[in-house]
N, CA and C of each residue as an Amber inpcrd file, in Angstrom:
protein
   279
  22.0600000  29.5060000  30.5720000  21.8220000  28.7120000  29.3810000
  23.1540000  28.1830000  28.8800000  23.2000000  26.8990000  28.5510000
  24.4280000  26.3330000  28.0310000  24.1550000  25.7470000  26.6590000
  25.1780000  25.5940000  25.8820000  25.0300000  25.0330000  24.5520000
  26.0440000  25.6480000  23.6260000  25.9690000  25.2570000  22.3590000
  26.8990000  25.8110000  21.3940000  26.1660000  26.0460000  20.0770000
  26.7440000  26.8900000  19.2860000  26.1790000  27.2140000  17.9810000
  27.2130000  26.8580000  16.9350000  26.7660000  26.2350000  15.8440000
  27.7020000  25.9290000  14.7750000  27.1340000  26.4400000  13.4600000
  27.9740000  26.5280000  12.4940000  27.5310000  26.9960000  11.1840000
  27.2940000  25.8250000  10.2330000  27.2130000  24.6000000  10.7620000
  26.9740000  23.4200000   9.9260000  25.5890000  23.4630000   9.3000000
  25.4660000  22.8170000   8.1780000  24.1870000  22.8030000   7.4650000
  23.1520000  21.9800000   8.2340000  21.9110000  22.3780000   8.1270000
  20.8160000  21.6520000   8.7650000  20.4080000  20.5090000   7.8450000
  20.2530000  19.3310000   8.4090000  19.8360000  18.1640000   7.6350000
  18.3150000  18.0350000   7.7000000  17.6620000  17.7840000   6.5840000
  16.1930000  17.6410000   6.6110000  15.7890000  16.3680000   7.3570000
  14.6180000  16.4020000   7.9860000  14.1130000  15.2310000   8.6970000
  13.1540000  14.4290000   7.8200000  12.8800000  14.8590000   6.6110000
  11.9940000  14.1580000   5.6850000  12.8110000  13.5220000   4.5710000
  12.1960000  12.6200000   3.8550000  12.8630000  11.9850000   2.7200000
  12.7530000  12.9360000   1.5370000  13.8620000  13.3800000   0.9750000
  13.7990000  14.2990000  -0.1630000  13.0870000  13.6690000  -1.3570000
  12.3980000  14.4900000  -2.1280000  11.6430000  14.0110000  -3.2890000
  12.5440000  13.2910000  -4.2830000  13.7780000  13.7530000  -4.4350000
  14.7020000  13.1080000  -5.3800000  14.9270000  11.6430000  -5.0090000
  15.0030000  11.3310000  -3.7060000  15.1680000   9.9440000  -3.2740000
  13.9500000   9.1090000  -3.6210000  12.7750000   9.6960000  -3.4640000
  11.5410000   8.9890000  -3.7920000  11.4860000   8.6710000  -5.2750000
  11.8270000   9.6250000  -6.1140000  11.8140000   9.4110000  -7.5600000
  12.8510000   8.3800000  -7.9640000  14.0130000   8.3870000  -7.3280000
  15.0700000   7.4260000  -7.6590000  14.6150000   5.9980000  -7.3840000
  13.7230000   5.8020000  -6.4220000  13.2480000   4.4680000  -6.0720000
  11.9550000   4.1060000  -6.8020000  11.4490000   4.9470000  -7.6390000
  10.1570000   4.7440000  -8.2790000  10.0570000   3.4130000  -9.0140000
  11.0730000   3.0090000  -9.7220000  11.0110000   1.8060000 -10.5340000
  11.1830000   0.5240000  -9.7200000  11.5330000   0.6260000  -8.4640000
  11.7770000  -0.5550000  -7.6480000  10.6020000  -0.9080000  -6.7440000
   9.5060000  -0.1960000  -6.8230000   8.3630000  -0.4650000  -5.9630000
   7.5490000  -1.6280000  -6.5120000   7.2100000  -2.5700000  -5.6490000
   6.3590000  -3.6920000  -6.0410000   5.1240000  -3.6630000  -5.1570000
   3.9680000  -3.4830000  -5.7730000   2.7160000  -3.4370000  -5.0360000
   2.0550000  -4.8030000  -5.0590000   1.3780000  -5.1410000  -3.9740000
   0.6760000  -6.4240000  -3.8980000  -0.6640000  -6.2210000  -3.2050000
  -1.6410000  -6.9950000  -3.6190000  -2.9600000  -7.0140000  -3.0000000
  -3.2720000  -8.4840000  -2.7550000  -3.2520000  -8.9050000  -1.4930000
  -3.4510000 -10.3070000  -1.1310000  -4.7440000 -10.4750000  -0.3490000
  -5.3740000 -11.6300000  -0.5250000  -6.6100000 -11.9630000   0.1720000
  -6.3030000 -13.0830000   1.1660000  -6.7880000 -12.9360000   2.4090000
  -6.5300000 -13.8990000   3.4790000  -7.8190000 -14.5580000   3.9480000
  -7.6600000 -15.6950000   4.6330000  -8.8250000 -16.3800000   5.1940000
  -9.3850000 -15.5640000   6.3680000 -10.4540000 -16.0410000   6.9820000
 -11.1460000 -15.2770000   8.0250000 -10.3160000 -15.0730000   9.2840000
  -9.2450000 -15.8750000   9.4800000  -8.4020000 -15.7220000  10.6630000
  -7.0990000 -14.9650000  10.3720000  -6.9130000 -14.5190000   9.1450000
  -5.7020000 -13.8300000   8.7020000  -4.4650000 -14.7180000   8.8240000
  -4.6280000 -16.0370000   8.8770000  -3.4810000 -16.9190000   9.0760000
  -2.8930000 -17.4450000   7.7750000  -3.6740000 -17.4890000   6.6990000
  -3.1150000 -17.9710000   5.4360000  -3.7060000 -17.2170000   4.2530000
  -2.8510000 -17.0150000   3.2700000  -3.2430000 -16.3090000   2.0560000
  -4.0330000 -17.2640000   1.1670000  -5.0980000 -16.7500000   0.5420000
  -5.9220000 -17.5550000  -0.3490000  -5.4610000 -17.3380000  -1.7820000
  -5.2330000 -18.4160000  -2.5060000  -4.7260000 -18.3340000  -3.8870000
  -5.8250000 -17.9790000  -4.8890000  -6.9720000 -18.6390000  -4.8070000
  -8.0810000 -18.3740000  -5.7260000  -9.3700000 -18.2490000  -4.9260000
  -9.5410000 -17.1310000  -4.2220000 -10.7170000 -16.9850000  -3.3610000
 -11.9990000 -16.7780000  -4.1690000 -13.0920000 -17.2610000  -3.6110000
 -14.4160000 -17.0410000  -4.1830000 -15.3030000 -16.5010000  -3.0700000
 -16.0000000 -15.4160000  -3.3440000 -16.8560000 -14.7900000  -2.3520000
 -18.2250000 -14.5370000  -2.9330000 -19.2130000 -14.4990000  -2.0590000
 -20.5650000 -14.1020000  -2.4410000 -20.7620000 -12.6480000  -2.0530000
 -21.6620000 -11.9910000  -2.7360000 -21.9470000 -10.5850000  -2.4600000
 -22.3590000 -10.4170000  -0.9970000 -21.7110000  -9.5010000  -0.3000000
 -22.0120000  -9.2250000   1.1000000 -21.0800000  -9.9090000   2.0810000
 -20.2450000 -10.8380000   1.6370000 -19.2970000 -11.5120000   2.5320000
 -18.1300000 -10.5930000   2.8630000 -17.5630000 -10.7940000   4.0560000
 -16.3880000 -10.0450000   4.4890000 -15.1490000 -10.5770000   3.7680000
 -14.3170000  -9.6690000   3.2610000 -13.0850000 -10.0440000   2.5640000
 -11.9090000  -9.4300000   3.3060000 -10.9470000 -10.2520000   3.6820000
  -9.7390000  -9.7640000   4.3540000  -8.6670000  -9.4940000   3.3000000
  -8.4180000  -8.2240000   3.0470000  -7.4780000  -7.8020000   2.0090000
  -6.2860000  -7.1000000   2.6460000  -5.0870000  -7.4470000   2.1800000
  -3.8710000  -6.7620000   2.6140000  -3.2250000  -6.1060000   1.4000000
  -3.0650000  -4.7970000   1.4530000  -2.3460000  -4.0620000   0.4060000
  -0.9630000  -3.7570000   0.9470000   0.0740000  -4.0120000   0.1280000
   1.4370000  -3.7760000   0.5940000   2.3060000  -3.2750000  -0.5520000
   3.4440000  -2.7130000  -0.1760000   4.4300000  -2.2580000  -1.1500000
   5.8030000  -2.6940000  -0.6570000   6.6070000  -3.2140000  -1.5700000
   7.9750000  -3.6070000  -1.2450000   8.9200000  -2.5710000  -1.8210000
   9.8090000  -2.0860000  -0.9820000  10.7590000  -1.0590000  -1.4180000
  12.0220000  -1.1790000  -0.5740000  12.9330000  -0.3000000  -0.8170000
  14.1500000  -0.2110000  -0.0250000  13.7520000   0.0400000   1.4320000
  14.2720000  -0.7410000   2.3880000  13.8870000  -0.5570000   3.7930000
  14.2490000   0.8200000   4.3570000  15.1610000   1.5190000   3.7050000
  15.5240000   2.8650000   4.1790000  14.4960000   3.9000000   3.7410000
  13.5370000   3.4880000   2.9240000  12.5090000   4.3950000   2.4240000
  11.1500000   3.8980000   2.9120000  10.7760000   4.2200000   4.1570000
   9.5130000   3.7180000   4.6930000   8.3240000   4.3240000   3.9510000
   7.3970000   3.4710000   3.5480000   6.2310000   3.9150000   2.7960000
   4.9590000   3.3750000   3.4250000   3.8520000   4.0610000   3.1820000
   2.5250000   3.6010000   3.5610000   1.7060000   3.4660000   2.2970000
   0.8000000   2.5140000   2.2910000  -0.0830000   2.3110000   1.1470000
  -1.4720000   2.7910000   1.5340000  -2.0410000   3.6580000   0.7030000
  -3.4070000   4.1210000   0.8760000  -4.1970000   3.6690000  -0.3410000
  -5.2840000   2.9390000  -0.1060000  -6.1090000   2.4350000  -1.2010000
  -7.3690000   3.2890000  -1.2720000  -7.5310000   3.9880000  -2.3930000
  -8.6990000   4.8450000  -2.5820000  -9.8920000   4.0720000  -3.1240000
  -9.6120000   3.0930000  -3.9700000 -10.6910000   2.3840000  -4.6380000
 -10.2280000   0.9870000  -5.0310000 -11.1340000   0.0140000  -4.9540000
 -10.8430000  -1.3540000  -5.3820000 -12.1580000  -1.9610000  -5.8530000
 -12.1350000  -2.6220000  -6.9930000 -13.3440000  -3.2660000  -7.5130000
 -13.0600000  -4.7330000  -7.7970000 -14.1120000  -5.5310000  -7.7470000
 -14.0130000  -6.9560000  -8.0740000 -14.9330000  -7.2330000  -9.2470000
 -14.4980000  -8.1470000 -10.1160000 -15.3380000  -8.5400000 -11.2460000
 -15.0560000 -10.0070000 -11.5670000 -16.0070000 -10.6720000 -12.2570000
 -15.8100000 -12.0850000 -12.5990000 -14.5820000 -12.3340000 -13.4790000
 -14.2300000 -11.3710000 -14.3200000 -13.0370000 -11.4920000 -15.1610000
 -12.5680000 -10.0980000 -15.5410000 -11.3500000 -10.0270000 -16.0730000
 -10.7940000  -8.7210000 -16.4580000 -11.6010000  -8.0860000 -17.5880000
 -12.2040000  -8.9000000 -18.4430000 -12.9610000  -8.3870000 -19.5900000
 -14.4230000  -8.1010000 -19.2570000 -14.8960000  -8.5540000 -18.1010000
 -16.3080000  -8.3870000 -17.7470000 -16.6440000  -6.9240000 -17.4850000
 -17.8300000  -6.5290000 -17.9090000 -18.2920000  -5.1650000 -17.6500000
 -18.9010000  -5.0390000 -16.2610000 -19.1900000  -6.1550000 -15.6060000
 -19.7910000  -6.1880000 -14.2840000 -18.7110000  -5.9880000 -13.2240000
 -18.8790000  -4.9810000 -12.3630000 -17.8920000  -4.6970000 -11.3250000
 -18.6030000  -4.4090000 -10.0090000 -17.9880000  -4.8670000  -8.9170000
 -18.4960000  -4.6040000  -7.5770000 -17.4470000  -3.8180000  -6.8000000
 -17.8820000  -2.7520000  -6.1430000 -16.9460000  -1.9570000  -5.3510000
 -16.5940000  -2.7120000  -4.0730000 -15.3110000  -2.8880000  -3.8280000
 -14.8230000  -3.5230000  -2.6150000 -14.3930000  -2.4280000  -1.6350000
 -13.6620000  -1.4580000  -2.1490000 -13.2550000  -0.2830000  -1.3820000
 -13.6630000   0.9340000  -2.1950000 -14.3560000   1.8690000  -1.5540000
 -14.8070000   3.0610000  -2.2620000 -14.6640000   4.2970000  -1.3610000
 -14.8080000   5.4490000  -1.9440000 -14.7800000   6.7180000  -1.2080000
 -13.5090000   6.8850000  -0.3870000 -12.3680000   6.6530000  -1.0010000
 -11.0470000   6.8230000  -0.3780000 -10.8430000   5.9420000   0.8390000
 -11.3140000   4.7220000   0.7530000 -11.0720000   3.7350000   1.8050000
 -12.0810000   3.7740000   2.8740000
């Protein structure tokens, strides 16, 4: 067996929680809707109940802090004040 042993500190392979908290205020989340071919973003999409919707959820952050976005729930409504809501994403995606 060959090799060497050192008393140097072990470096973690995960991103420390302190780094995540330090970047908390710089995260920008986006939810964009695309056409049926995913080639262009739609500015003011209109859909009928039962139609397929191409949605992209993303987060912008420091490139040294790789993140994934998990969407648990998403609803659509005619307006922000409307009481009528339709589930787009439910049951943790």
